[in-house]
N, C-alpha and C positions, 0 to 999 in steps of 0.2 A: 504494500500500500504506500502511496506517495504521501509524504508529510506535507500538509498544507497549512501555512500560517494564516492565510486570508482567502476566503471564498467569496466571490462576488456573483450573485445570482441575478438572472433577468437583466443582463446588461446588453444594450443595443449597440451594434457596430454600424458604421456608415453604410454598409451594404444591405442593411435592414435585418440581418440575422440577430436573433436574441440568443445570447450565449451565457454559459457559466464559465467564470475565469478562476482558475486555481493558482495561487501564488505561494511559493515556498523558497526560502533561502534568498529572497530578494529578486527572484526571477519568475516569469510566467511558467508554470508547470504544465498547464493545459488551457486551451481556449476551445470549448466544445459546445455543440448545439445544446440548447437548454433542456430538450427532452431526454438527452442522454444522462444516465446516472453519473454523478460526480464521484470520482475516486478519491479515497483518503479521508481522514478526519481533519477538520479545520479548527484552528485555535479560535478564529473569529469568522463569522459569516455576516455579510451585509446584503440587502436586497435593493438592487438598483431600480426595481419597479418598472422595467422597460425603458428607462432613460438612457441617453447616450453615454458612452464612455469614449474618452480620447486619450492619446498619449499626453503627458504633461506638456505645458507650453514652454516655448523657447523664445527668449528675447535676445536678439542678436546685436542690439545697439542701445546702450543706456549710459548716460553720463552720471555715474553713481555718486561721486563725492559732491556734486552740485545740486542734488535734489533739495527742493524746498528753499532755494536761495534767491528766488525772484524778489522778495522784499529787500535784499541786500543789493541786487543788481539794478533795480528800477526798470522802467519800461523802454529805455532808450534802445538797447540792443534788440529787444523783442520787436519794436516797431521797424527798425532798420532791416532786420533779417527777413521779416515776413512781408515787406512791402513790394509792390510792383513785380518786376521780373528778378528780384533778389539782387539788384545792382549795388545795394549797400551792404551785402552780406560780409564782405571782407572787413569793412570798417567796423561793423558790429562785433566781430569776433576779436579783433586785435585792439579794440577800443573799449566800449562800455562793458562788454562781458568780462573782460580780463580784470576789471577793477575789483570784482568779487574776491579774487585771490589774495588781495591785500589783507583780507580778514580771515584767511584760513586758520582754523584752530581745531584740533581733534576734539575739543570739549563740546563743540556743536556738530562737527562733521559726523562723528560716530553715532550719535543718537539719530541724526537724519538718515544715515545709511541703514541703521536697524529698522527704522520706521518703513523705509522703502522695501526692505527685504521681507518684513512681516507682510506687507501688502502683496509681495510676490508669492509668498507661500499661501496666503489666503486665496489668491486667484489661480493657484496651480501653475505658476511660472517658476519652474524648478531648474532651468538652465539659462544663465545670463552671461552675455559678454559685456563687461563693464569697463568703459573708458574712464581713466583717471588722469587729470592734468598733472604733468611732470615738466616743469620749466622753471626759469629763474624767478618767476613771480610766485608760483605755488610751492617751489622746493619739493620736498618729499613728504610734506605734511598730509596731503590727500592720500597718497599711495600707502603710506604707513597706516593711516586710519582705516582704509578699506581692507588692507591685508589682515589687520587685527580682527575686524568684524567678520571677514571671511572664515576665520578659524571658528568663531562662535556659531556660524551657520552651516558648518561643513556637513552635518548630518541631515540638514533640511534641504539644501539646494547646492547646485554646482555653479560656481562663480569663476569665470575666466576673466582675469584682470589684465587690462591693456595699459601699458605705460605709454601715455599719450602726450606728445609735445605740442599742446594746443596752439601755442604762439609761434610755431615753426622752429626750424633748426638754424638755418642761415640767418633768419630774422632775430633769433634769440641765442646768441653765443653762450654756451654753457648748458643748454638744454640737452644736447646729445649725451654729455657725461652724466647728467642726472638720470636720464632714461636708462642708461646702461647700469647705473647703480640700482635703479628700481627693479631691473631684471634680476640682479644679484639678490635683492631682498625677497624675491618670490613672485614677481609679476609673471604672468603666463604668456602674454602676447605682446609683440613689438608693435607699437602704434605709429601713426603718421598722419599728417594733414598737408601734403605737398602743395596743394593748389594756392595756399596763401603766401608762398614764397614770392619774392619780387620778380624773379625771372624764370623762364623755363629751365635754364641751366641749373639754377638753385633748386627748383622743384625736382629735377632728375637726381641731383645729389642727395636730396632728402630721401627719395625713394630708395636709392642705392644703399644709403646708410642703413635704413630699416631692414631691407631684405638681406643685406650682408650680416647684420646682427642676428636676425632670426635664423638664418641658415647656420651660422656658427654655433648657436646654442640649441639647435633642434626645436625652435619655437615656431609658432604661427605668426602671421603678420596681418594687421587690420588697419585700414586707413580710411579717413574721410576724404573723399576725392570729388573734385569738380562740383562743389556745393554752391553754385551760383548760376544765374541764367546767361552764361557766356559760352557760345559754341566753340570758341577758340581754346577753351580749357581741355587739356588732353592728359591729365594725370592718371586717369583710369587706365589708359593705354600704357603709360609709363610703368604702373604697378604690374600689369600683366606681363610686360616684357621682362621686368626685373625678376619676377617670380620664376620665369622660365630660365633666365640666365643663372639664377642662384639655386636651381633645383628645388624650388618651393611649390611645384605643381600640386594643386589641391589643398594648399595650406595658406590661402590668403582670402581676405574678405574686403570688398569695397563697399563702404557705407555711403549713402546718399546718391552720389553720381547724378545729381539733379540736372546738370548741364546736358546730359544725354537726351533729355526730353526735348531739347531744342536743336540737337544735331541734325544735319541733313541725313536722309535715309542711307546713302552709301557709306557715310561715316559710321552709322550704327551697325550696319552689316559687317564692316571690317572689324569693328570692335568685338562684336559677338563671336566671330571666328577666333580672334586672338584670345578672348576670355575663355573660350572652350578649350583651347590648347593649354592655357595656363591653369585650368581648373579653378578659375577665380569665381568665388561666390559673391552674391550681392545682398545687401540689406537696404530696404527702402522704408522711409518714414514719411509717407505722403501727407500726413496730418500736421507736420511741423514746418511746412514751407509751401509756397505757391507753385513750386515745380517739383516733379518727381521722375524717377527712373521709369522708362517704358516697360513696366512690369509684365503686362500681357505679352508683348512681343518677345521678351526675354524668356518667359515660360514656354511660349510656343517654339522657341529655338532650342529648348532643352537645357537652358542654363540654370544653375542653382540660385534660387531667389528666396528671400525671407522678408518678413516684416519686423520692424523694431519699434520700441516705445520711444527711443531717442532721449526724451527729456521728461522730467517730472517737476513742474513748477520751478523752472529756472529761467535764465535770461532769454531763452529761445521759445519757451512754450509754457503757458500758465496752468495747464491741467495735467492729467496723467495719474494712473493708479497702479502701474505695473500689471495691468490687466490686459493680456494680449487679445482676449475676445473683444474688448472695447476698441483696441487698435484695429482689429479686423473689421469691426462694424464701421468704423470711420473710413477705412480703406475701401469698403464695399461701395461707398458713395463716391469717393474721390477717384477711384480707379474704374468705376462703373462695373463692378463685379457683382451683379444682381441676380443673375439666373441661378437655377438650382446647381448646375455643374460648377459655376463660378463660386458659389457659396462653399462647396466642398474644397475648392482650390484655396479659398481664404483660410480655412482650417488647416490645410496642409502647410500654408505659408507661416503658420505659427506653431507647427508640430514637426512632422517628419521632414518636410523640405527645409525648414529652419535648422533642424538638427544637422542635416547634410552640410549646410553652409558653414556651421561651426565645427565640423569634423566629429560630431557625436554619432556613434554607430548604433545600429539596432534600436532606433527610437520608434518602435512599433509595438502594437499589441499582438504578439505572437510567441509561441512556445520557445523558451530559451532566452528571450530578450530580457533586459533589466525591467523590473516592474515599477515604472514611474508613470502614473496615470491619474486622470480625473474622472470621477463619477458625477455626472451632471443631473439636473432636474428636468431638463427638456428632452423630449423624444424626437424632435425634428431639428434639423440643422438651422432652419430659418429662425426658430425660437431661440436656439442657442446663441445666434448672432444678435437677434433683436434684443434679448434680455441682457446679454453679456454679464450674467450673474456669476458670483463666486460659486465654484463647484460644491456639491453636497459633501463630497469627500475628496481629499487630495492624498494620493499614495506615493510615497518615496521609498524605493528599494523594498517594496512589499509591505511597508508599514504606514498606517494612516497617520498623517502629520497635521491635518487640518480638517475640521468639520464645520459646516455652515448651515444654519437653519434660519428661515425667514417665516414670519407669521403675520398675517394681516386680517383684521376683522373690520368689515364695513358695517356701520350702524345705520340702518335705514329708518 
């Protein structure tokens, strides 16, 4: 008999099947038709009641040490970044938004990070790629704070920490050495933002530095690229080329890439072929800016694409809850992903497709895979997206780590 730690009955998969899921030792031991007798004795049994189950959610882009800092930043950067065709995006990043870092102190950064990660657990977001500013303004205060909190949450979620030179490398002498120290301290991913450098030559040097550092340490690389409405920006292409040159195929992520939305079609076609050869994944955050990656076209071309939260009440976005169903709901409107098949795609962009972008393997509900999943209250995908409610149960490594109940009485 198979030893089962958790048995989930009457669980609905996206293909309509209602199944029984047996979990033991942190992995799925069986996923079988509900009418089949379940094998083994379970330490705990829950009844999904015919509601949907999904893999846990994946957030491929979040500026974690900046959460809840909009009161410090003011509305200047927010207005500049989100206006028109994003022609003021550069000044918003190196100007107003950077001012927050003068106030960095772990006494408030760590509680803010904990609050954001609690929200992640509550909403079933158990895999995050977190960008943390490391530059001469921020120093190592943010990265040390996030790394400390990561240890506290290790049993609850998987946090990939990106050492991120937000103000550039050539623009900010000394940032490279600080990022290298952050990697030694325990950061997982080498970050970059080459498009804000002053010249294409400097941008290419920025990309080369990051890919060389990642390759030498066996790390992944993640960059914010082409984050403005300028079709002349080509740092996504630089990243893909450098990944190939440094043997990083399949180990890189391009976030935003908003300029691709205004590229001429031939330029997009060339880039998609290059990205495919590099194994470059993409994370789009269409709710935090007026331009976005051509997500539908990239999916149709077979590229790895995900959605990200990007910001939670910081200089660039006033909302956010680390709720990837909410992100998908917003993307449904902004990307015009409204049909039934597109709704399924949206869920994939925050679960298994997103996991592929971050290099997370076997992020599926299938026998032998790690048992990280959400049991929802909705039976239909349209209701799952419409309500974007916290899951009824959140399971991490086969263990229930969050439970949410809601109750409303209408007095007539």
